[in-house]
C-alpha positions in Angstrom: 0.0 0.0 0.0 2.8 2.4 0.8 4.4 1.9 -2.6 1.0 2.6 -4.3 0.5 5.7 -2.3 3.9 7.0 -3.2 3.1 6.6 -6.9 0.1 9.0 -6.8 0.7 12.5 -8.3 -1.0 15.3 -6.3 -3.0 16.2 -9.4 -4.6 12.8 -9.9 -7.5 13.5 -7.7 -7.2 10.2 -5.7 -8.5 10.1 -2.2 -7.3 7.3 0.2 -9.4 6.7 3.3 -8.5 4.4 6.1 -10.0 3.4 9.5 -8.6 1.7 12.5 -9.3 1.3 16.2 -5.6 0.5 16.8 -3.8 3.7 15.6 -0.7 2.9 17.8 -0.2 -0.4 15.9 0.1 1.3 12.5 3.4 1.5 10.7 4.8 5.0 11.4 5.5 5.3 7.6 1.7 5.4 7.0 1.4 8.6 9.1 4.3 10.6 7.7 3.4 13.8 5.8 1.9 13.3 2.4 0.1 10.1 3.2 -2.7 10.4 5.7 -2.6 14.1 6.4 -6.0 14.5 7.9 -7.0 12.5 10.9 -10.3 12.4 12.7 -10.8 10.8 16.1 -14.3 9.4 16.7 -15.0 8.5 20.3 -17.4 5.7 21.1 -20.9 6.8 22.0 -21.8 7.0 25.7 -24.6 4.8 27.2 -27.3 7.5 26.8 -26.9 7.9 23.0 -26.5 4.3 22.0 
């Protein structure tokens, strides 16, 4: 996956989306600048809103 992502030109209009519940277990190379630049943390819902 890293090799594929490195081959994308910025003007190609390709969006790569990923999700995990184990962020600390990801290879640090995935998180370096130019790969997954935007990260969103979604907390689990509390008991009242489930």
